[in-house]
N, C-alpha and C positions, 0 to 999 in steps of 0.2 A: 253256499255262496263263499267263494275265496276271499279271505280279508286281504286288503292292501294297506299295508301300515304305512304312514308317513308320520314326519314330526308333528303335523296338525293333529293326527289321530293320538299320539301321546298326550298332546295337550288335552284333547277330549277325554282320554284316559284319565288324567289327574283331576280334571273337573268333576268327572263322574265319581271318583272315588271320595272327592270333597263333600259332593251332595249326599251320598251314602252317610258319611261321617256326620253332616249337619243332620240328615233324617234320623240317625241313631240318637244324637243328642237330644233332639226334639221330642223323641219318643220315650226316651229312659230318663230324662232329667226334667226337672221342673225349672223352667226357664222364664225370667221375667218377661212380660209383654213387650217391652221395647226390643229385647234381643230376638224374640219370635219375628218380630216384624223386620229387623235388619236381616235375619236369614231368609226372609221371604223376598226382600230386595235383591239379596245375593243370588237366590234362586232365579229370579226373572233375568239376571245378567247371564248366568250359566246357560239357561234356556236358549237364549240368544245365540250363543255359540253352538249350541246343539243344533239349532235350526240351520245355521250356516253349514255345519256338517252334514246334515241330512241334504241339503241342496247340492252340496259339492259331490256327494255320492249317487244322487240322483241324476245328475247330468253327465257323470263320468260312466255310468252303467250303460252297456251296449244294448241290454234289453231292458226296458223300464218297467215292464210287467214281470219279468223274472226277479228284478231287484224288489220289488214291492212284495213279494212273497215274504220276505224278511224285513224289507224297509219299514214296514208299518210299525215296527217297533221304535226304529229310530223317530219315527213321525211323532209317536204317542210320548216318547221320551221328551219332545220338545215342548210339551204342555206344562206350564208351572203347577207345582205341587198343589198350591192354593186353589187352583181350578179344577184340578184332576188328581186326587190323591193316589189313584193307582198308577199314575205316570212314574212314581218312585219305583215301583217294582221292575218297570221297564228299564229303568237306569241301571239296575242290578244285572240285567241282560247283556246291556252295553258293555259294562266292565268285563264280564265274564267271557263276551265275545272277543273284546280287543285282547285280554289277556291270554285267551287262546292263541291268537295270532303272534304275540310277543312272546317268543319261546324262552328268552333268556335275558338277563341284563346286557350280554355281549350284543345282542341283537339291538336293543336301544342304543347303545353307545355308536353301533355302526350306523343306524339310521340318523342320528344326530350329527355326526362328523362326515357322513357320505356326501351332504351339501351344508357346508359350514354355515352359510347364510342362512339357510331356512332352519338349521337346528339352532342357531344363537337366538333367531326370532321366536321359535317356539319355547325355547327355554325362558326367554325373557317375558314373553306374554304369559306363561305358566307363572312365573314368580310373581309378575305384576298383579294377576287376579288373586292369588293366594295372599300376597302382602296387603293387598286392600281389604281382603275379607277378614283375616285375622287381625289386622291393625284396627279395623273397624270394631270387631267384637271386642277386642281386648280393651280397646279406649272407652267404649260403652260400659263395660264391666266395671273398670278402674274409676272413671270419672262421674258416672251418673250418681253414685251415692254422696259425692261431694256437694254440698249446696253451692258452693261458690265457683263450680265449673260451669261453663256455658254449654258443655256438650251434655244434652239431657234426653235426647230422642235418637231413634234409629236414623232419622234423615240427618241430624246433625253429625253423628259418627261417620256415616258414609261420605257425607260431603267433606268432612276434615281428612278421612283417609285419602280421598281422590286429590284433593287440593295438596295434601303434604306430599304425596308419592310423586306428584307431578313438579315437586319444588316451586310452586307458585306461592303457596303462603300468603293468603289473604290477611289472615289475622283475625277473622271474625270469630273462628272457634279456636280454642288452644287448650293445652291441658294444664292443670294446675297442680297436678299431684306429681310427686317424684316417678312414681312407676309409670305414669303417663307421659311425662317427657322422656324417659328413658325409651318408650315404644317410639316417640315422636322421633327422635335421633335416628333410631335404626331404621324407620321407615323413609326419613329424608336420605340417608346414605345410600340405601336399596335403590331408591327412586333416581338418584344421580347416576348409579350404574346401569339400571335398567334403561332409562331413556338415552344414555350413550349407547347401548347396545341397538336400541331402535334405530338411532341415527346412523350408526354404523351400517346396519342392515339396509337402510334407504341409500346409503351411498355405495354399497356394494351392486345394487341394481343397476345404478348408471355405469358403474365401473365395468360390470358385466356386460351391458349393452355396448360399450365402447370396445370392450376386448372381442366380443362375438362379431362386432362389424369389422375390427382389424382381422379376425381370423378368417371372415369371408372374402375379404379383399386379397388376404395372402394366399388362400385357397383358389381364388380367380386367377390370380398371377401365375400359380403354379400350373393351373390347367391350361391357362394361355401359352405359357412356355413349352409345356408339354406338347401342346396341338402344333406351335410353330416347329419345333425340333422335328415332329412327324412329318409336316410338309416339306421341311428341308431335305430330310432322308428320302422322301419321295421324289422331290425335285432332283435331288444328285443321281438317283437311280435313272430317272428318265434322260438325264444329260449322258450320262454313261452309255446307256442304250442306243441313243441318237449318235453319239461318237463311234459307236462300233459299226453301227448301220453306215455311217458315212465313210468309214475305212472301208467296208465291204464294197460299197459302190464305187470308191476310187480304185480299188484293185481290179473290179470286173470290167471297168471301163478304159483301163489304160491298154494300148496296143502291144501285141507280143514282139519281142526282140528278134530280128532277123540274123542269119549267120554273117558274121564279118562285121557286125555292128557292136561298138563299144559303147563305153558310157556316154561319150562325147557325140555319139551318132555313127552313122555308115563310114566305112573306111573307102575313101575316094583316091583312086590311083590315076595318074595321069599316063 
């Protein structure tokens, strides 16, 4: 099945690589229980995007049966690893498949800048998910050992990361260590830029709609002008043809001149 790569596919590729990295960390390292829970929550979020990707592929497929010959891999990759550990291996197949379609970095840049709005949206979405993931993981590792920190569980760290990156800042959870505050500052700065990009993308949709409507109206006016010009040419040809016929009829209906007649009429002599 030929792979059709889109900016959203690059987003899925980055998420798949993240999941494989998280899987390797959980298998090779001895992680605290709360950190394992946080990785599990992030896996649920990633699986949600995987399912959206599967639905898009299934709807775009011309033959649903032909797609499911390999599409079942995408479907199994949507299952959270906590429910089906074998789903992790299918995500490796996902990465290999998309990497095979993405031939080079030049192709990635071309995909991102072919449609700037979609490219910016895909890049911002990728950065948002990664910032939330790594921000929550870092904050949990840094703040949890400190007894004065209110961030103690995976839920606390994930909630803090989401609230911080959206620049809402409820203040119910906050870092107390220096490293935690540095992470918070970086996350807030990233959140301002990312959600500004989201707002720009939404604005580009309405601008694109207006531009498309104006383009349709201009195209309709050009078609109408072209049709009127064609009709005028046809009418001009018909008028010229009618004039020629009238001249011919006038020439054939005039009486012949007699000898001795001039332009003023016959020569009358007394």
